[in-house]
C-alpha positions, 0 to 999 in steps of 0.5 A: 700779718697777724695771729691765728685769728687772721688765718680763717679761710674767709679772711685769706680769700678776701685779702687775696681777692682784693690784691693784698698779701697775708702771713699768719700761722694756721690754728692747730684745729681741724685737719691742720695737726694731721697735715703738719704731722705728715709733712714733718715726719715725711717732708716733701723736701729737705728742711733748710736751716734758717738764720736771721739777717745779720746772724753769723754763720758760726751761730746755730740757726734759729730753726729750720723749715720747708714749704709746700704749695696748696690750692685753696678754694672759698665761696663767698656766702653773700655773692656765691662767687668762688675765689681760687688761689695757690697758697704757700704753706710754710712748715717751720720749726723754731729751735728755741720753741722746740727746746721749751716744749721738750723741756716742759714735757720732761718736767711734767713727766718727772712730776707726774712719776713722782706723784704717782709713786707717792700714791697710797696703795688702795684696796680697790683698783677703781679707786687707785685708777681714779686717783692716778688718772687725775694726776695724768690729766693734771700734768697732761702726760696721759699720752706719754706715760703708761700706768699699770696696776698690780695687785698684791695679795696677802693671806693671814691664817687665824684660829676660830674661837677661844682656846689653845692652839691644836691640830684639830682647832678650826682656822680661817684664812683672811686675804688682803688685796692691795693695789699699787701703781707702776709707770713706764714711759711710752718711748714711741710717743715721746720720740714722736713728740720730740720730732714734732716739737716746735713745728707750726704751719704758716700760710701766705699768698706772697710770691717767693720772689717777694717773701722768701722763707727766711724773710717770712720768719724774720717778718713774723718775729716782728708781729708783736708790733702790730699786736701792740697797736691792737692792744691799745685799741682793745683796752689801752689809751684808745679803747673801743670797748666802752663805746656802743655804736649801732650806726655803721657810719659812726662806727667807721668814723670812730675807727678812722679817728682811732686809726689816725690816733694809733698811727700817731702813737706808734710814730711817736714811740718809733721816733723816740726809741730810734733817737735814744738808740742813736744817741746811746742814752736812756730816759729817767723819770718816766716811772711813778714812784721810781724816778731813777729807773731808766729805759731806752724803750719808752712807750708813748703813753709814758712819754705823754704822761710826763706832760700832765702837769702843764697848765695854761694860766689866763691873766686879765686886768682892766687893760689887757689879757695875757697868758702864761704856761708852766715852764718845761722841765729838762725831761719834757724838753728832752722828750720834745727833742726826741719826738722832733717837736719844737718847744714853741708848741707850748708857747703861750698865746700873745697878749691881748690889748683891750682897745676900749 
């Protein structure tokens, strides 16, 4: 399970060819937008409402969706072998995402119309059109707002030369051209946007008996958890970025060690949060400068930071050597309990007696 970067045809083909399963959204590039629009506007089957596990029937569904099957083909550029498989395309709409998109467009349209009305009239259409197009681009509403330019001509007659007005006195007429903007919303384009709002295409090779439509939605809603782990590898506690290795064996070895460390960090976080949820309590003292801030969703990094001030002391005399460890605080003891780690891990080594 991953984001759009996982959904390349090569990745999907290799995962399927190796006997694995995948679930990822297709990026809205290439033919995908046109295919999505065609499926949504003319669905091959009626969309079904989607409710998450444990959601009451009286609550509104979180979205709707349907699926289509597509035959996929990929040729390995290295071996020229062809991989062919049947893929499920899950056409899903998130109700919350659709509402955010629609509200965002309405807000941008209102701001664009206000800004266009506030434009000062110009003597040249090209000048006014340039300013108007800049606003349409700024608010990203060019497809949904029609702009018309109207010309207002004002004529004024003046006498030529000095002297008193008279029937035989020469006159000249001066014309002043002023261009103004008028806007009109494109109803057809807006209706189309509202119908397509919140829809995405997700791809999976998982059989329906193993992963139903509702299960796929619920599964992908947890996608932030593996992404959180990748964030740790990209720039967090386990950052790979500063290391530059060229030998493949060293790269594999490093990734193996960091993968084991990532599993440990994830497990510590999961166990601590589970125990806090079971007991219904929170932890204080994890945030520097704000000791009273409490949380029931601590990260492993903050939990481990609490143990930074523990020191092992080594004492030596003429006859023996003994050790002492900083006494654990109540918070440190509670974290060890949450992680199901015995306090004995911080017990000092046994004293050594000098036999000489």
